[in-house]
N, C-alpha and C positions, 0 to 999 in steps of 0.2 A: 504493500499501499505507499504509495510517494507521498510526500509532505507537500502539505496545503500550505499557502501563508493564511492566514487566521489575522481578521482583524475583529476587535472587541471594542464593541462602539457603547463606553459608557464604563470610566476604572471608577465605580466604587468598589464597595465594600464586595458584591459578587464577580463585576466583574476583574477583579484582581485577582479574587482567591482562584478562578478559572483559571488567569495566565499564570499563577504561580503553580498552582496543578499539574501543568501540563508542561511548566518548566523540569519540574522536580520528579516526575514519572518517566520524562524524558521524549516524550512524544513529541514536542515539539521543541526545535532550537530556539535561544531568543531571537534570532536575527528574523525568523518568519511569524514575529508574533509582532502586531500594533496595538497600541491601548489608545483611544482617547480620550479624554477630560478637558473642562476649560480650566481647572484650577489644578496643575498639573502636579504641583507640588508634593501631593499625599505619593505620587509614584515613584519617588525617588529611589527607593527600593529596587523596583520593574526597570530602572531607567538603569543603576547601576547593574544590573543582571543582564542586560545588554538588548531589554525589549526596544523596540522604536515607540518612543513616548509623542504623540499627534495631538493639536487641538482641531486639525481641521478632518471632519468624517468624513468631507468627497477625497481627501486625498490617501487615506488608511483603506476609504471603500474601492476605489480602482485600481490601486498596489496590493489587493489581496482577491482570496476567492472564496474562503469562508466566516460568513460576515455572520458574529455573535453579538445581538443587541441586548445590553445590560442596564437599559436605562429605564425612568421610573414611570408610572401605567401613564401619566399625566399627561407627559410629552411626547410618550414613543411613537404615535403614529404624526405628529408634527414632527417630527426631525427625519421620518423615512420620507412624507411628502417633500420636505427641502431638501433633500439626496438623493430624490428617486431618477436624478439624470443620470447619476454613477453607478445604478446598478444592469447588471445586464443579465439575464436570464439563463444564457448559455455560459455563463461562466462561474457567476455565483451564486452559493446558497444560504440563503437565512436562516440563522437562528434565533428562535425569541424567547431568553428568559424570566420575560416580564408575566408576570403575576396578572390575570383577568384579558389578557388581550390575547382574541381567539385567533386561529388561523385565517378566518373569513376575514378579520380585519384588517387583517397583514399583506393578505392578498388581495383589497379593496385599494391600497393605497399602491403597493407591487403589484400587477395581475401576469400569472404566469410564471411568477419566480418560486423555486424550489425553497418550500418552508416547510420548518421543522422547527416545530413549539417544544419546546422541554419545561421542567418542572425540577430545579436540583431541592437540596434542603443546604442548610445551613454548616453542616458537616463536609461541605466541599471543599471547607479551607483546610481541612486535615486529610484529604483525599478518602474521606468516608462516607460521600451522599450516598441516596437514592435517588436517582433521578429516571425520572418519567416522561417519554417523548412520541409525541404523534408525529402524525407528517403529512405532507400534499405536494403531488407534484415532482417527488425525489426519485431520484432511479436507485437499483436495489445498491448499486455503489454508491451513492452517497450515501443511505442508511448506513451502510457497514462503516463506514470514515466516523460517522456522526458516531455512530454507537461505542466505535473502539474509543474515539476522542473521550468522550462520557465516563466510559469505563475504566480510561485514568483517574476519574475522580472521583472513584466510586462503582456503585454497583449498575444499572443502567435497564431500564426494562421498557418495552414498547408497547404502547395501549392504544385503543380509540381518544378519538382528543373528547368525547361526550365524557369520559371519565376526567380528567383535567382536575376537576373541580375535587371528584375526590380524592386523586393523588395528591392535590394539594392539603387537605386535612389529613390525611393516614401518611404521607412521608413528609410536607412541609410542616405540617402545625404538630403531626408527632413528636417531633423531638420536644416539641415543648411540653408537651406529656408525658416521656421518658425523664424526663429531665422532673417533673414536677413529682414522678415516683421515687427518683431517687432520693430527692429533697426528702421526701417524708420519711424514706429507710433509712436517712441521715439522721433525721431526726427520733428517730422508732432507736437507732443504736445509740443516740446521747443516753436517752431515757432508760437504754439497760447498762450503763457505765463507762461505753468508750468516750472518748474525748471526739471533738469534731471535725480533726484531720483524718484523725486515725477512722472514724465512720464513713467519712464522705471516701476513700480509697476502698475500702471495705465493698462499699456499696454499688460507687462507677464501677468496680472490676467486677463485683457478681454480676451483674447487668450486660457487662461489655461480654463474657465469658456466656452468658446464659445466649447471647444473640451468635456467638460464634456457633453453641452447641446446633443450634438454629441454622443457621448459613452452611456448616462443612458438612454437616451430618445429611441434608433436608430430612431433616423427622420434623414432626407435629409434637407443639410444647409437651401436650400432657405425657408423651410419651416419656420425657426428661422430666416432668414432674411424679409421675411413677417412680423412678426411679430414689427420688428421696422421701417418699412420704409412705416411712412403715409402719403397721399397723397400732393403733396407741401413740401412736408417735408427737412429737413437738409441731413437725411441720403440718400435715393435717390438721392437727388444731389450730394452727393459727393460718390455714387456709380458708379452713372449715368460718373461722369466726369475721375473716374478712367482707366472705359472701355471707353471711348472715348483714353487714352493716352494710351490701350494696356494692362493692368493690368492681365486681366485673360490669355489671349493670351501670352507675354511675359512670363507668369510664366511656361505654357503648352509647349513652345518651349522650357526654361530652363531644363525641366524634359526628352523631347526630347532626347534634345542634352545632356545631363549626359549619357542618356540611350546609345545612339551611340557610348560616347567615348568608354564605357564600350565594348559595343560589339566589335569595330574596332582596342579594344587593346587586 
């Protein structure tokens, strides 16, 4: 798979994290990445690494093949319209990581353009994101390239665009849900005798280990739960008390509440 020149339009937290991940993984050379931002003072680290920093979006687009749009939702259409003439559907592929902007919205501004809509989460900063992608007008080769690209930043799954709101809740909002569980675990750990720092390490590493068991072994959670719930043991006592207090149902209700909020707005 040949290297391509990548332009990241919008060097904020997400755009910068994508650039850093592509560099750290070795997927792209610094000279093949251009990041744009009005205030380039925050991009010193990328510039020092050899990434090209631009204030002119048109230049970045014309000199690249893969265009990653990492702008705020309120100005993405305006920016794309402004630089519409710089895009070439026969040469470019557009990737939007902008929340709430549909493929149809993007195609309305840039008709016929191969478009990929990607939804990563904040763990992209450490190359541990789950990124859901949907696409239109893209070739199989282009999709393979884009999937490989985001695989450098974590794991990638291809979905129908109609599931993108659900992906936002489960994958992006899900980071907050997991962290809230860890925080509660830390508080419980302190109550039973640990200092905060030790409780934090134990709680975070335990959740990391649990997730890796499912991912590496391709197991259902209940298979792993069964291994540690001995008859009349302390684990099943704790699990049953959590369920009596509404643990699973409250989490499911929270996920559906987040989803309904997105759909209604």
